[in-house]
ZASE-608706 format. One record per residue: residue number from 0; x, y, z of N, C-alpha, C in turn. Coordinates in pm, whole numbers. Example, Ala and Ser with C-alpha at 12.3 -4.5 7.8 and 13.67 -1.06 7.14 Angstrom:
// residues 2
     k     n.px     n.py     n.pz    ca.px    ca.py    ca.pz     c.px     c.py     c.pz
     0     1319     -569      780     1230     -450      780     1320     -330      780
     1     1285     -225      708     1367     -106      714     1290        3      787
***
This chain:
// residues 215
     k     n.px     n.py     n.pz    ca.px    ca.py    ca.pz     c.px     c.py     c.pz
     0    -1469     1748     7111    -1285     1747     7076    -1265     1598     7028
     1    -1164     1539     6964    -1134     1429     6959    -1020     1358     7046
     2    -1049     1270     7038     -974     1169     7141     -789     1202     7111
     3     -818     1178     6962     -672     1166     6923     -640     1280     6831
     4     -522     1324     6758     -510     1424     6702     -452     1332     6566
     5     -403     1221     6572     -289     1139     6470     -311      973     6446
     6     -394      937     6330     -437      798     6345     -343      749     6216
     7     -280      630     6261     -222      575     6162     -212      433     6145
     8     -308      356     6007     -365      254     5997     -263      148     5932
     9     -307       36     5943     -230      -48     5880     -312      -69     5728
    10     -303     -153     5636     -375     -136     5518     -386     -246     5464
    11     -369     -349     5454     -438     -487     5415     -491     -567     5568
    12     -659     -610     5531     -707     -624     5600     -772     -523     5708
    13     -715     -423     5703     -779     -282     5791     -831     -187     5672
    14     -804     -134     5603     -867      -62     5519     -904     -163     5370
    15     -896     -240     5305     -910     -302     5228     -880     -453     5215
    16     -983     -527     5175     -978     -670     5125     -888     -682     5033
    17     -761     -740     5053     -665     -718     4961     -610     -889     4912
    18     -673     -994     5017     -660    -1119     5004     -666    -1172     4818
    19     -759    -1161     4751     -745    -1203     4616     -602    -1157     4577
    20     -556    -1083     4525     -419    -1063     4474     -283    -1091     4492
    21     -320    -1097     4670     -202    -1131     4756     -136    -1303     4737
    22     -282    -1402     4758     -319    -1500     4787     -255    -1589     4617
    23     -290    -1470     4514     -283    -1528     4372     -120    -1497     4356
    24      -48    -1395     4410      100    -1351     4380      174    -1425     4443
    25      132    -1491     4568      166    -1586     4662      213    -1704     4595
    26      120    -1753     4543       85    -1894     4474      210    -1889     4351
    27      182    -1782     4252      244    -1747     4159      426    -1731     4172
    28      454    -1727     4323      611    -1724     4328      615    -1857     4352
    29      550    -1898     4446      581    -2042     4508      567    -2171     4374
    30      476    -2169     4325      501    -2254     4175      607    -2213     4121
    31      617    -2126     4117      748    -2091     3997      907    -2140     4047
    32      885    -2173     4184     1021    -2244     4250      980    -2363     4292
    33      857    -2418     4207      838    -2616     4279      743    -2641     4387
    34      730    -2516     4477      666    -2553     4589      525    -2574     4573
    35      485    -2659     4697      326    -2689     4646      277    -2599     4722
    36      149    -2571     4637       18    -2460     4677       -9    -2498     4837
    37       -9    -2394     4904      -57    -2439     5050     -158    -2374     5079
    38     -281    -2448     5168     -452    -2430     5195     -433    -2243     5247
    39     -551    -2262     5298     -603    -2087     5272     -561    -2061     5467
    40     -508    -2178     5526     -505    -2105     5666     -352    -2058     5634
    41     -215    -2085     5575     -113    -2073     5551     -107    -1984     5451
    42     -189    -1953     5362     -189    -1821     5275     -248    -1689     5370
    43     -351    -1752     5481     -366    -1599     5558     -250    -1560     5662
    44     -157    -1652     5676      -55    -1621     5805       33    -1504     5702
    45       11    -1491     5579       79    -1409     5457       22    -1286     5500
    46      -40    -1239     5562     -123    -1125     5542      -80    -1037     5734
    47       22     -946     5682      106     -876     5822      242     -871     5823
    48      291     -956     5838      432     -952     5807      467     -914     5679
    49      611     -940     5708      688     -900     5561      701    -1030     5474
    50      728    -1036     5374      653    -1144     5261      792    -1212     5272
    51      961    -1153     5282     1023    -1216     5329     1051    -1355     5446
    52     1003    -1288     5541      968    -1374     5669      877    -1476     5665
    53      797    -1442     5600      698    -1544     5557      748    -1642     5460
    54      792    -1646     5362      854    -1687     5280      932    -1781     5337
    55     1002    -1728     5421     1098    -1839     5487     1082    -1901     5573
    56      960    -1879     5669      862    -1983     5769      798    -2114     5683
    57      746    -2102     5563      657    -2132     5497      751    -2276     5459
    58      878    -2207     5389      976    -2325     5307     1086    -2304     5357
    59     1140    -2284     5480     1239    -2339     5514     1366    -2279     5452
    60     1355    -2196     5374     1443    -2172     5266     1553    -2047     5303
    61     1664    -2053     5282     1749    -1933     5305     1722    -1796     5260
    62     1815    -1717     5309     1800    -1521     5224     1794    -1505     5067
    63     1861    -1591     5024     1882    -1594     4848     1731    -1629     4810
    64     1705    -1700     4840     1576    -1792     4800     1471    -1755     4833
    65     1438    -1684     4930     1326    -1563     5015     1317    -1477     4946
    66     1421    -1395     4896     1442    -1282     4800     1373    -1286     4696
    67     1424    -1434     4637     1384    -1501     4509     1224    -1540     4507
    68     1194    -1526     4582     1031    -1566     4598      991    -1440     4610
    69     1033    -1350     4711      946    -1247     4735      933    -1119     4579
    70     1098    -1148     4509     1077    -1069     4351      986    -1146     4240
    71      968    -1266     4265      873    -1306     4180      737    -1278     4219
    72      690    -1292     4379      584    -1240     4398      510    -1108     4319
    73      607     -957     4353      600     -884     4329      577     -871     4172
    74      670     -929     4091      618     -975     3934      483     -960     3939
    75      428    -1060     3969      291    -1067     3922      209     -925     4011
    76      246     -963     4110      152     -826     4196      160     -707     4110
    77      282     -655     4069      279     -524     4038      202     -497     3882
    78      202     -620     3782      155     -625     3681        1     -587     3683
    79      -63     -693     3754     -183     -675     3754     -283     -732     3927
    80     -217     -815     4004     -262     -876     4095     -342     -768     4205
    81     -236     -630     4176     -249     -547     4265     -343     -453     4325
    82     -428     -479     4164     -583     -437     4169     -724     -487     4210
    83     -653     -614     4224     -727     -756     4322     -827     -702     4432
    84     -875     -588     4485     -876     -546     4620    -1048     -497     4617
    85    -1049     -479     4781    -1198     -379     4759    -1165     -290     4939
    86    -1254     -232     4917    -1280     -127     5035    -1355     -243     5130
    87    -1319     -211     5306    -1432     -297     5372    -1516     -204     5366
    88    -1680     -229     5387    -1807     -174     5411    -1788      -41     5508
    89    -1781       69     5499    -1779      164     5611    -1666      253     5606
    90    -1565      188     5501    -1386      258     5518    -1413      392     5494
    91    -1476      387     5372    -1424      584     5284    -1505      683     5406
    92    -1644      641     5449    -1676      738     5534    -1617      735     5648
    93    -1575      647     5726    -1520      678     5848    -1416      765     5800
    94    -1301      743     5676    -1213      834     5664    -1261      965     5685
    95    -1323      924     5600    -1423     1121     5547    -1440     1197     5674
    96    -1526     1130     5756    -1555     1191     5879    -1408     1233     6002
    97    -1325     1120     5974    -1198     1154     6052    -1141     1283     6000
    98    -1105     1333     5883    -1046     1398     5792    -1176     1552     5809
    99    -1272     1567     5821    -1392     1646     5838    -1350     1697     5986
   100    -1289     1612     6079    -1323     1636     6216    -1159     1702     6237
   101    -1057     1710     6142     -925     1759     6127     -803     1634     6223
   102     -822     1591     6166     -771     1470     6207     -608     1442     6091
   103     -513     1413     6126     -412     1370     6068     -405     1236     6029
   104     -389     1168     5910     -425     1004     5917     -276      982     5846
   105     -249      870     5839     -177      746     5786     -158      658     5761
   106     -103      603     5655      -83      414     5688       26      363     5675
   107       99      268     5768      188      202     5782      176       97     5775
   108      200       32     5640      213      -73     5584      342     -123     5547
   109      355     -316     5560      461     -371     5469      434     -374     5374
   110      346     -327     5311      338     -331     5169      450     -229     5090
   111      478     -257     4990      590     -153     4882      507      -54     4907
   112      589      110     4944      525      201     4924      501      283     4776
   113      579      236     4621      530      283     4547      458      197     4510
   114      383      119     4543      259       87     4480      118      156     4575
   115      150      211     4682      -23      287     4728      -12      422     4636
   116       31      483     4540      -44      573     4475     -114      532     4395
   117      -68      430     4296     -218      373     4245     -278      252     4285
   118     -255      254     4408     -365      177     4497     -478      229     4563
   119     -410      397     4628     -518      519     4667     -586      496     4560
   120     -490      556     4470     -602      651     4341     -698      562     4259
   121     -692      413     4264     -784      279     4243     -877      299     4313
   122     -853      290     4429    -1009      302     4522    -1043      378     4568
   123     -991      500     4507    -1082      686     4512    -1018      740     4623
   124     -925      726     4747     -964      735     4906     -841      843     4867
   125     -708      868     4797     -609      918     4813     -606     1060     4927
   126     -731     1143     4885     -741     1244     5004     -742     1245     5103
   127     -800     1089     5167     -776     1119     5311     -610     1065     5392
   128     -532     1056     5299     -455     1070     5390     -288     1134     5370
   129     -262     1180     5467     -160     1300     5454       -1     1245     5469
   130       20     1088     5509       92     1044     5485      127      914     5463
   131      165      848     5395      176      673     5352      319      634     5382
   132      332      567     5465      476      471     5499      405      310     5435
   133      527      283     5341      544      115     5373      688       62     5330
   134      733      -31     5288      840     -101     5317      892      -12     5174
   135     1054      -90     5211     1139       -3     5069     1173     -161     5008
   136     1164     -141     4844     1263     -255     4797     1371     -263     4796
   137     1458     -201     4893     1604     -205     4875     1626     -244     5060
   138     1496     -254     5127     1563     -297     5250     1461     -449     5294
   139     1471     -544     5271     1340     -656     5261     1333     -663     5410
   140     1382     -639     5523     1384     -660     5646     1310     -553     5743
   141     1226     -476     5669     1155     -388     5724     1058     -449     5853
   142     1047     -367     5986      928     -404     6035      841     -323     6052
   143      737     -362     6112      622     -278     6135      653     -193     6252
   144      767     -203     6350      793      -56     6416      855       22     6335
   145      918        9     6280      991      108     6212      950      210     6089
   146      846      120     6010      714      203     5942      615      285     6010
   147      586      199     6168      527      316     6207      590      439     6280
   148      683      386     6311      752      516     6365      829      590     6300
   149      789      578     6147      809      659     6023      742      771     5988
   150      599      677     5992      500      728     5958      461      876     6079
   151      481      813     6195      451      906     6277      531     1034     6274
   152      670      982     6234      800     1148     6204      710     1208     6113
   153      695     1132     5992      628     1217     5904      500     1286     5919
   154      431     1295     5982      286     1326     6083      332     1415     6177
   155      442     1388     6251      459     1539     6367      392     1466     6437
   156      384     1358     6508      272     1306     6562      315     1285     6685
   157      227     1331     6822      283     1327     6952      229     1184     6997
   158      298     1111     7072      264      996     7134      132      989     7192
   159      136     1046     7307       -9     1040     7391     -130     1115     7304
   160      -97     1140     7130     -225     1164     7067     -263     1113     6941
   161     -167      921     6905     -204      914     6817     -194      774     6867
   162     -305      696     6768     -353      515     6761     -323      469     6619
   163     -266      363     6679     -229      289     6595     -345      218     6505
   164     -416      170     6408     -519       98     6410     -503      -53     6341
   165     -520     -143     6379     -472     -252     6253     -578     -371     6311
   166     -501     -487     6229     -622     -606     6268     -531     -701     6260
   167     -417     -681     6303     -303     -813     6330     -213     -783     6454
   168     -162     -923     6541      -32     -890     6555       82     -789     6593
   169       69     -840     6481      229     -683     6437      186     -592     6449
   170       69     -545     6401       16     -388     6408       29     -341     6568
   171      -25     -426     6640      -66     -430     6817       92     -406     6875
   172      214     -498     6821      339     -468     6888      395     -368     6843
   173      356     -278     6700      414     -221     6680      392     -150     6751
   174      228      -84     6785      216       22     6843      254       45     7028
   175      295      -92     7071      368      -88     7167      506      -51     7186
   176      577     -100     7096      727      -46     7059      714       90     7057
   177      645      172     7024      671      268     6946      554      359     7075
   178      507      317     7149      484      365     7256      369      439     7266
   179      224      416     7168      103      448     7142       41      367     7158
   180     -117      384     7190     -220      295     7170     -251      229     7064
   181     -390      104     7101     -393       82     6947     -495        7     7011
   182     -612      -32     6840     -698      -55     6806     -726     -196     6726
   183     -770     -261     6775     -787     -408     6702     -873     -415     6602
   184     -921     -384     6490    -1013     -408     6399    -1064     -505     6364
   185    -1204     -553     6386    -1240     -687     6314    -1378     -693     6198
   186    -1332     -517     6148    -1424     -529     6061    -1425     -600     5927
   187    -1287     -621     5893    -1251     -686     5802    -1270     -844     5830
   188    -1175     -883     5894    -1107    -1028     5907    -1103    -1016     6045
   189    -1182    -1157     6125    -1177    -1198     6242    -1058    -1232     6343
   190     -970    -1149     6364     -865    -1205     6455     -851    -1139     6590
   191     -994    -1145     6627    -1041    -1145     6788     -916    -1170     6869
   192     -953    -1301     6880     -836    -1391     7000     -719    -1318     7002
   193     -647    -1340     6834     -531    -1296     6830     -476    -1145     6916
   194     -601    -1050     6847     -547     -893     6918     -593     -906     7062
   195     -645     -979     7094     -697     -992     7269     -551    -1004     7323
   196     -456    -1139     7308     -353    -1171     7310     -237    -1072     7303
   197     -274    -1008     7213     -158     -917     7194     -153     -780     7269
   198     -272     -767     7294     -292     -669     7439     -347     -510     7341
   199     -441     -524     7243     -483     -410     7156     -544     -300     7336
   200     -571     -190     7274     -633     -127     7391     -788      -92     7412
   201     -825     -192     7219     -966     -189     7231     -983     -234     7081
   202    -1109     -352     7102    -1155     -420     6991    -1263     -371     6887
   203    -1270     -321     6815    -1402     -237     6713    -1437     -323     6632
   204    -1582     -407     6623    -1626     -498     6507    -1710     -423     6394
   205    -1714     -277     6404    -1766     -172     6260    -1725      -87     6277
   206    -1698       -4     6161    -1608      118     6125    -1671      238     6217
   207    -1780      234     6264    -1842      334     6310    -1795      312     6496
   208    -1763      189     6507    -1718      219     6663    -1569      250     6689
   209    -1530      244     6587    -1359      298     6625    -1359      461     6609
   210    -1497      507     6480    -1525      652     6508    -1544      674     6658
   211    -1625      604     6689    -1651      632     6869    -1553      677     6960
   212    -1463      601     6929    -1367      542     6972    -1255      657     6970
   213    -1250      722     6867    -1168      856     6853    -1175      935     6808
   214    -1330      998     6775    -1399     1133     6751    -1459     1189     6954
***
């Protein structure tokens, strides 16, 4: 019998390697407004938190400029950069086995929700998700806590039967704020130290290890 009935996944860095499209779009936005191209460490810091916050932190700009940078980012991302991604090894098989076991699965991501239908179709994994919750273009201050809460509500999830799966501190913090357990995954990118410090209930190195924790 499964240990959890409801699984809520982050997307970027958890389900798929989306770095190329994201990095290209960040660089496009920054250079459009005269900012220098940052190094890879800085670009990596954009993976997880809302874009608005990341642009403000990097450039020390005001709200108006952060909104403009976010809009410029989405200009390139929406046109074609969004498709510059790939699933991590083993993810599709993992999702399939979870669905076969009767689990309800959601995505809770800071990525705009309007992108997901095309992205999941492009990756061939639409059928595995019961609920997809992302950020809204109308609210640039979406928090991971709020997005996870909405995903749980739409799933009809019970807290003690729900697991949040993500690769960054924002996912672990969001899980704690919603009173659910969390799994920090490092089968994409290795943020083990960050996830341990954040207090993930367990760390998984491979998709098959996550299945062992869930089923």
